[in-house]
OpenMM code with the backbone's topology and positions (N, CA, C; nanometers):
from openmm import Vec3, app, unit

residues = "MET VAL ALA GLY VAL VAL MET GLY PHE THR ASP ILE ARG GLU THR GLY TYR ILE ASP MET LEU PHE VAL SER PRO LYS PHE VAL ARG ARG GLY ILE GLY SER ALA LEU LEU ARG GLU ALA GLU ASN ARG ALA ARG ILE ALA LYS ALA PRO LEU LEU TYR SER ASN VAL SER ILE THR ALA ARG PRO PHE PHE ALA HIS HIS GLY PHE VAL GLU VAL ALA GLU GLN HIS PRO ILE ILE HIS GLY VAL GLN VAL LYS ASN TYR ARG MET ASN LYS HIS LEU PHE".split()
positions = [
    Vec3(0.0753, -0.1295, 0.0005),
    Vec3(0.0089, 0.0216, -0.0222),
    Vec3(0.0686, 0.1069, -0.0018),
    Vec3(0.0692, 0.1918, -0.1051),
    Vec3(0.1306, 0.3689, -0.0951),
    Vec3(0.0379, 0.4676, -0.0804),
    Vec3(0.0607, 0.5299, 0.0196),
    Vec3(-0.0722, 0.6476, 0.0738),
    Vec3(-0.1978, 0.5959, 0.0696),
    Vec3(-0.2058, 0.4916, 0.0906),
    Vec3(-0.3384, 0.4192, 0.1247),
    Vec3(-0.4314, 0.3727, 0.0150),
    Vec3(-0.3418, 0.3964, -0.0919),
    Vec3(-0.3796, 0.3289, -0.2464),
    Vec3(-0.3277, 0.1322, -0.2065),
    Vec3(-0.3970, 0.0730, -0.2234),
    Vec3(-0.3793, -0.1048, -0.2740),
    Vec3(-0.3167, -0.0772, -0.4367),
    Vec3(-0.2082, -0.1373, -0.3891),
    Vec3(-0.1315, -0.1605, -0.5636),
    Vec3(-0.1535, -0.3167, -0.5971),
    Vec3(-0.1452, -0.4150, -0.4746),
    Vec3(-0.1836, -0.5371, -0.5446),
    Vec3(-0.2351, -0.6145, -0.4133),
    Vec3(-0.2577, -0.7659, -0.3989),
    Vec3(-0.2843, -0.8109, -0.3060),
    Vec3(-0.2774, -0.9893, -0.3501),
    Vec3(-0.2594, -1.0940, -0.2969),
    Vec3(-0.3048, -1.1914, -0.3614),
    Vec3(-0.3321, -1.2918, -0.2153),
    Vec3(-0.3258, -1.4037, -0.2525),
    Vec3(-0.3744, -1.5583, -0.1133),
    Vec3(-0.3015, -1.6475, -0.1291),
    Vec3(-0.2754, -1.7224, -0.0265),
    Vec3(-0.2129, -1.8834, -0.0361),
    Vec3(-0.2939, -1.9511, 0.0087),
    Vec3(-0.3272, -2.0568, 0.0039),
    Vec3(-0.3757, -2.1735, 0.1259),
    Vec3(-0.2465, -2.2252, 0.1667),
    Vec3(-0.2799, -2.2987, 0.2739),
    Vec3(-0.1697, -2.3948, 0.3587),
    Vec3(-0.1466, -2.5068, 0.2018),
    Vec3(-0.2505, -2.5411, 0.1135),
    Vec3(-0.2406, -2.6769, 0.0072),
    Vec3(-0.1311, -2.5647, -0.0862),
    Vec3(-0.1163, -2.4911, -0.0715),
    Vec3(-0.0340, -2.4235, -0.1797),
    Vec3(-0.1264, -2.3532, -0.3149),
    Vec3(-0.2213, -2.3471, -0.3028),
    Vec3(-0.3301, -2.2733, -0.3970),
    Vec3(-0.3510, -2.1482, -0.4001),
    Vec3(-0.3127, -2.0550, -0.4877),
    Vec3(-0.2956, -1.8950, -0.5248),
    Vec3(-0.4884, -1.8940, -0.5831),
    Vec3(-0.5656, -1.8313, -0.5173),
    Vec3(-0.6668, -1.8005, -0.5744),
    Vec3(-0.6797, -1.6842, -0.6350),
    Vec3(-0.5965, -1.6293, -0.6001),
    Vec3(-0.6068, -1.4492, -0.6481),
    Vec3(-0.4987, -1.4029, -0.6183),
    Vec3(-0.4512, -1.3015, -0.7421),
    Vec3(-0.2944, -1.2352, -0.7627),
    Vec3(-0.3501, -1.1030, -0.8528),
    Vec3(-0.3422, -1.0077, -0.7832),
    Vec3(-0.3783, -0.8769, -0.8630),
    Vec3(-0.3016, -0.8259, -0.8146),
    Vec3(-0.2739, -0.6890, -0.9849),
    Vec3(-0.1899, -0.5906, -0.9438),
    Vec3(-0.2866, -0.4728, -0.9901),
    Vec3(-0.2779, -0.3896, -0.9089),
    Vec3(-0.3646, -0.2639, -0.9989),
    Vec3(-0.3285, -0.2230, -1.0947),
    Vec3(-0.3976, -0.1507, -1.2025),
    Vec3(-0.3330, -0.1377, -1.3598),
    Vec3(-0.2530, 0.0122, -1.3408),
    Vec3(-0.2623, 0.0703, -1.2367),
    Vec3(-0.1815, 0.1853, -1.1837),
    Vec3(-0.0093, 0.0997, -1.1692),
    Vec3(-0.0165, 0.0242, -1.0976),
    Vec3(0.1330, -0.0161, -1.0629),
    Vec3(0.1316, -0.1577, -1.1571),
    Vec3(0.1346, -0.1096, -1.2475),
    Vec3(0.1783, -0.2931, -1.3238),
    Vec3(0.3603, -0.2506, -1.3901),
    Vec3(0.3911, -0.3840, -1.3822),
    Vec3(0.5427, -0.3722, -1.4297),
    Vec3(0.6329, -0.3173, -1.3849),
    Vec3(0.5733, -0.3197, -1.2471),
    Vec3(0.7022, -0.2575, -1.1320),
    Vec3(0.7522, -0.3417, -1.0452),
    Vec3(0.7129, -0.5082, -1.0690),
    Vec3(0.8002, -0.6248, -0.9684),
    Vec3(0.6795, -0.6512, -0.8424),
    Vec3(0.5747, -0.5749, -0.8371),
    Vec3(0.4377, -0.6232, -0.7604),
    Vec3(0.4161, -0.7392, -0.7635),
    Vec3(0.3829, -0.7356, -0.8419),
    Vec3(0.3482, -0.9338, -0.8785),
    Vec3(0.4229, -1.0132, -0.8758),
    Vec3(0.5396, -1.0161, -0.9108),
    Vec3(0.6612, -1.0973, -0.8548),
    Vec3(0.7109, -1.0818, -0.7149),
    Vec3(0.6633, -0.9708, -0.6314),
    Vec3(0.7093, -0.9995, -0.5312),
    Vec3(0.6002, -1.0237, -0.3942),
    Vec3(0.4381, -1.0121, -0.4890),
    Vec3(0.3618, -1.1310, -0.4193),
    Vec3(0.4213, -1.2340, -0.4686),
    Vec3(0.4011, -1.3274, -0.5858),
    Vec3(0.4112, -1.4053, -0.5810),
    Vec3(0.5472, -1.4823, -0.4932),
    Vec3(0.6790, -1.4037, -0.4685),
    Vec3(0.7786, -1.4488, -0.4016),
    Vec3(0.7015, -1.5032, -0.2400),
    Vec3(0.6188, -1.4221, -0.1891),
    Vec3(0.5683, -1.4041, -0.0955),
    Vec3(0.4755, -1.5267, -0.0677),
    Vec3(0.4155, -1.5380, -0.1665),
    Vec3(0.3014, -1.6530, -0.1859),
    Vec3(0.3722, -1.8025, -0.1533),
    Vec3(0.4792, -1.7900, -0.2772),
    Vec3(0.5976, -1.8984, -0.2439),
    Vec3(0.6472, -1.9522, -0.0950),
    Vec3(0.6850, -1.8463, -0.0470),
    Vec3(0.7817, -1.8582, 0.1084),
    Vec3(0.6491, -1.9148, 0.1674),
    Vec3(0.5480, -1.8692, 0.1885),
    Vec3(0.4382, -1.9152, 0.2995),
    Vec3(0.3957, -2.0501, 0.2551),
    Vec3(0.3882, -2.0804, 0.1201),
    Vec3(0.3490, -2.2244, 0.0872),
    Vec3(0.4968, -2.3289, 0.1307),
    Vec3(0.6102, -2.2937, 0.1247),
    Vec3(0.7141, -2.3853, 0.1634),
    Vec3(0.7088, -2.3453, 0.3039),
    Vec3(0.6960, -2.2748, 0.3990),
    Vec3(0.6738, -2.2812, 0.5633),
    Vec3(0.5812, -2.3949, 0.5565),
    Vec3(0.4892, -2.3980, 0.5306),
    Vec3(0.2983, -2.4555, 0.5124),
    Vec3(0.3942, -2.6134, 0.4347),
    Vec3(0.4769, -2.6472, 0.4130),
    Vec3(0.5532, -2.7342, 0.3262),
    Vec3(0.4731, -2.8539, 0.2228),
    Vec3(0.3711, -2.7095, 0.1828),
    Vec3(0.3213, -2.7621, 0.0501),
    Vec3(0.3548, -2.7926, -0.0285),
    Vec3(0.3704, -2.9226, -0.1332),
    Vec3(0.4464, -2.9673, -0.2400),
    Vec3(0.4651, -2.8987, -0.3597),
    Vec3(0.3221, -2.7935, -0.3913),
    Vec3(0.3810, -2.7533, -0.5136),
    Vec3(0.2647, -2.5967, -0.4715),
    Vec3(0.2886, -2.4956, -0.5871),
    Vec3(0.2052, -2.3812, -0.5996),
    Vec3(0.1443, -2.4221, -0.7207),
    Vec3(-0.0063, -2.3632, -0.7095),
    Vec3(-0.1314, -2.4311, -0.7951),
    Vec3(-0.2264, -2.2846, -0.7907),
    Vec3(-0.2321, -2.2896, -0.9543),
    Vec3(-0.3752, -2.1713, -0.9518),
    Vec3(-0.4391, -2.1969, -1.0515),
    Vec3(-0.5576, -2.1619, -1.0887),
    Vec3(-0.6300, -2.1455, -1.2085),
    Vec3(-0.6115, -2.0154, -1.2869),
    Vec3(-0.5564, -2.0089, -1.4077),
    Vec3(-0.4829, -1.8210, -1.4486),
    Vec3(-0.5606, -1.8440, -1.5657),
    Vec3(-0.5875, -1.6841, -1.5431),
    Vec3(-0.5931, -1.6466, -1.7137),
    Vec3(-0.5633, -1.6048, -1.8019),
    Vec3(-0.5508, -1.6410, -1.9171),
    Vec3(-0.4855, -1.6183, -2.0498),
    Vec3(-0.4127, -1.5369, -2.0214),
    Vec3(-0.4481, -1.3709, -1.9893),
    Vec3(-0.3818, -1.3150, -1.9888),
    Vec3(-0.2358, -1.2959, -1.8859),
    Vec3(-0.3135, -1.3909, -1.7257),
    Vec3(-0.1752, -1.3995, -1.6553),
    Vec3(-0.0938, -1.5184, -1.6668),
    Vec3(-0.0896, -1.6027, -1.7794),
    Vec3(-0.0538, -1.7267, -1.7764),
    Vec3(0.1098, -1.7136, -1.8303),
    Vec3(0.1422, -1.5944, -1.8912),
    Vec3(0.2767, -1.5638, -1.9486),
    Vec3(0.3265, -1.5051, -1.7864),
    Vec3(0.2718, -1.4472, -1.7148),
    Vec3(0.3330, -1.4206, -1.5636),
    Vec3(0.3666, -1.5428, -1.5138),
    Vec3(0.2833, -1.6313, -1.5012),
    Vec3(0.2917, -1.7529, -1.4217),
    Vec3(0.4211, -1.8492, -1.4657),
    Vec3(0.3993, -1.8441, -1.6217),
    Vec3(0.5221, -1.9107, -1.7354),
    Vec3(0.6688, -1.8535, -1.6777),
    Vec3(0.6667, -1.7598, -1.6653),
    Vec3(0.7993, -1.6539, -1.6194),
    Vec3(0.8260, -1.7046, -1.4880),
    Vec3(0.7457, -1.7365, -1.4463),
    Vec3(0.7925, -1.7773, -1.3060),
    Vec3(0.8171, -1.8828, -1.2520),
    Vec3(0.7721, -1.9709, -1.3362),
    Vec3(0.8082, -2.1284, -1.3269),
    Vec3(0.6925, -2.2513, -1.3090),
    Vec3(0.6243, -2.1824, -1.3307),
    Vec3(0.4955, -2.2664, -1.3443),
    Vec3(0.4765, -2.3254, -1.4660),
    Vec3(0.4016, -2.4526, -1.4721),
    Vec3(0.3758, -2.5190, -1.5798),
    Vec3(0.2078, -2.5549, -1.6284),
    Vec3(0.1863, -2.4968, -1.7065),
    Vec3(0.0335, -2.5494, -1.7585),
    Vec3(-0.0189, -2.6749, -1.7897),
    Vec3(-0.0657, -2.7419, -1.6724),
    Vec3(-0.1661, -2.8883, -1.6579),
    Vec3(-0.2510, -2.9282, -1.7616),
    Vec3(-0.2861, -2.8010, -1.7784),
    Vec3(-0.4676, -2.8496, -1.8020),
    Vec3(-0.5136, -2.6898, -1.8654),
    Vec3(-0.6142, -2.7019, -1.9965),
    Vec3(-0.6944, -2.6213, -2.0478),
    Vec3(-0.8188, -2.6305, -1.9488),
    Vec3(-0.9005, -2.5079, -1.8731),
    Vec3(-1.0144, -2.5435, -1.8439),
    Vec3(-1.0981, -2.4420, -1.9021),
    Vec3(-1.2771, -2.4729, -1.8831),
    Vec3(-1.3506, -2.3867, -1.9341),
    Vec3(-1.4797, -2.4028, -1.8115),
    Vec3(-1.4260, -2.3102, -1.7063),
    Vec3(-1.5208, -2.3086, -1.6263),
    Vec3(-1.6305, -2.2607, -1.6956),
    Vec3(-1.7762, -2.2455, -1.6181),
    Vec3(-1.8508, -2.2198, -1.6513),
    Vec3(-1.9005, -2.0868, -1.5084),
    Vec3(-1.8960, -1.9378, -1.5246),
    Vec3(-1.8941, -1.8441, -1.3762),
    Vec3(-2.0022, -1.7939, -1.4285),
    Vec3(-2.0535, -1.7576, -1.2856),
    Vec3(-2.2002, -1.6899, -1.3068),
    Vec3(-2.2865, -1.6865, -1.4582),
    Vec3(-2.2741, -1.7900, -1.5376),
    Vec3(-2.3631, -1.9186, -1.6260),
    Vec3(-2.2702, -1.8323, -1.7886),
    Vec3(-2.1338, -1.7989, -1.7623),
    Vec3(-2.0494, -1.7896, -1.8992),
    Vec3(-1.9271, -1.8466, -1.9043),
    Vec3(-1.9304, -1.9469, -1.9988),
    Vec3(-1.7882, -2.0007, -1.9985),
    Vec3(-1.6713, -1.9156, -2.0328),
    Vec3(-1.5497, -1.9365, -1.9591),
    Vec3(-1.4555, -1.8838, -1.9523),
    Vec3(-1.3245, -2.0033, -2.0118),
    Vec3(-1.2270, -1.9101, -2.0452),
    Vec3(-1.0932, -2.0381, -2.0706),
    Vec3(-0.9837, -2.0206, -1.9787),
    Vec3(-0.9404, -2.0868, -1.8457),
    Vec3(-0.8356, -2.0364, -1.7888),
    Vec3(-0.7289, -2.1764, -1.8447),
    Vec3(-0.6371, -2.1879, -1.7298),
    Vec3(-0.5275, -2.2699, -1.7349),
    Vec3(-0.5127, -2.2949, -1.6060),
    Vec3(-0.4850, -2.4764, -1.5600),
    Vec3(-0.4304, -2.4654, -1.4322),
    Vec3(-0.3129, -2.5093, -1.4479),
    Vec3(-0.2099, -2.4520, -1.3395),
    Vec3(-0.0714, -2.4052, -1.3760),
    Vec3(-0.0560, -2.4702, -1.2259),
    Vec3(0.0883, -2.5105, -1.2386),
    Vec3(0.1501, -2.5818, -1.1051),
    Vec3(0.3212, -2.4883, -1.1285),
    Vec3(0.3485, -2.5393, -0.9877),
    Vec3(0.4885, -2.4995, -0.9865),
    Vec3(0.5230, -2.5884, -0.8622),
    Vec3(0.6513, -2.7466, -0.8764),
    Vec3(0.6465, -2.7975, -0.7692),
    Vec3(0.7412, -2.7349, -0.7079),
    Vec3(0.7718, -2.7328, -0.5481),
    Vec3(0.8443, -2.6776, -0.4415),
    Vec3(0.9702, -2.7421, -0.4100),
    Vec3(0.9445, -2.8720, -0.4223),
    Vec3(1.0097, -2.9722, -0.3306),
    Vec3(1.0419, -3.1334, -0.4297),
] * unit.nanometer
topology = app.Topology()
chain = topology.addChain("A")
for resn in residues:
    res = topology.addResidue(resn, chain)
    for name in ("N", "CA", "C"):
        topology.addAtom(name, app.Element.getBySymbol(name[0]), res)
């Protein structure tokens, strides 16, 4: 947070699942997403999760791939009645 403005946020479950990772458009390409992902990975390692995994959007796929995640499945979930495309991506930790 800078001057009360949220730059980004993420979450991580003890299982290693990243449900969301968001960086405000005002702060993209400044390393904030990478820092958030590093923190999520550190927390997963402390929890002894064997891998990080997430359901990643088309636009986020290159970011996660750059950070060592591997696509394991293309998915087509229905969210609020609309079918979307995303990708299950994993990163093994141990």
